[in-house]
C-alpha positions in Angstrom: -16.3 143.9 187.6 -18.6 147.0 188.0 -17.1 150.0 189.7 -18.9 152.8 191.4 -20.8 155.2 189.1 -22.2 158.6 190.0 -22.3 157.7 193.7 -24.0 154.4 193.1 -22.6 150.9 193.6 -22.2 150.5 189.8 -23.5 151.6 186.4 -26.3 149.1 186.1 -27.8 150.1 189.5 -27.6 153.8 188.5 -29.2 153.1 185.1 -32.1 151.2 186.5 -32.9 154.0 189.0 -32.5 156.6 186.2 -35.0 154.8 183.9 -37.5 154.3 186.7 -37.2 158.0 187.6 -37.7 158.9 183.9 -41.1 157.3 183.9 -43.3 159.0 186.5 -45.8 156.1 186.7 -42.9 153.7 187.4 -41.5 155.9 190.1 -44.9 156.3 191.7 -45.6 152.6 191.5 -42.3 151.9 193.2 -42.9 154.3 196.0 -46.4 153.0 196.5 -45.2 149.4 196.6 -42.4 150.3 199.0 -44.9 152.0 201.3 -47.2 149.0 201.3 -44.6 146.1 201.4 -41.2 147.3 202.7 -37.7 147.4 201.3 -37.0 143.7 200.8 -40.2 142.8 199.1 -39.9 145.9 196.9 -36.4 144.9 195.8 -37.8 141.4 194.9 -40.8 143.0 193.1 -38.6 145.3 191.1 -36.2 142.6 190.1 -39.0 140.2 189.0 -40.8 143.0 187.2 -37.8 143.9 185.1 -36.6 140.3 184.7 -39.2 139.8 182.1 -37.6 142.5 179.9 -34.2 141.1 180.4 -35.4 137.5 179.6 -37.1 138.6 176.4 -33.8 139.1 174.7 -32.8 136.2 172.4 -29.6 134.2 173.1 -27.0 136.4 171.4 -24.3 138.8 172.3 -26.7 141.6 173.3 -28.7 139.1 175.4 -25.5 137.9 177.2 -24.5 141.5 177.9 -27.9 142.5 179.1 -28.1 139.4 181.3 -24.8 140.2 182.9 -25.7 143.8 183.5 -29.0 142.8 185.0 -27.3 140.6 187.5 -25.1 143.4 188.6 -28.0 145.6 189.7 -28.1 146.2 193.5 -31.9 146.2 193.9 -31.7 147.2 197.6 -29.7 150.3 196.6 -32.4 151.2 194.1 -35.1 150.7 196.7 -33.2 152.8 199.2 -33.2 155.6 196.6 -37.0 155.6 196.8 -37.1 155.3 200.6 -35.1 158.4 201.1 
């Protein structure tokens, strides 16, 4: 179970937003997509964009843990961070 972290729903959601914020082009692309497509489509777009990274990990302990954490991300919470 993931518990609240730094005011976010959980650690994985916070970490995704942190890494997007850390890369200015990712943050700008997220804001631009949000402006053009709305919150729900942006959440789907973000999830599918980063799913390729998560899926590229081989079937092993690290891959299992990464897959679990990826499924815990609240993509709408991440999008709302950029909408505010």
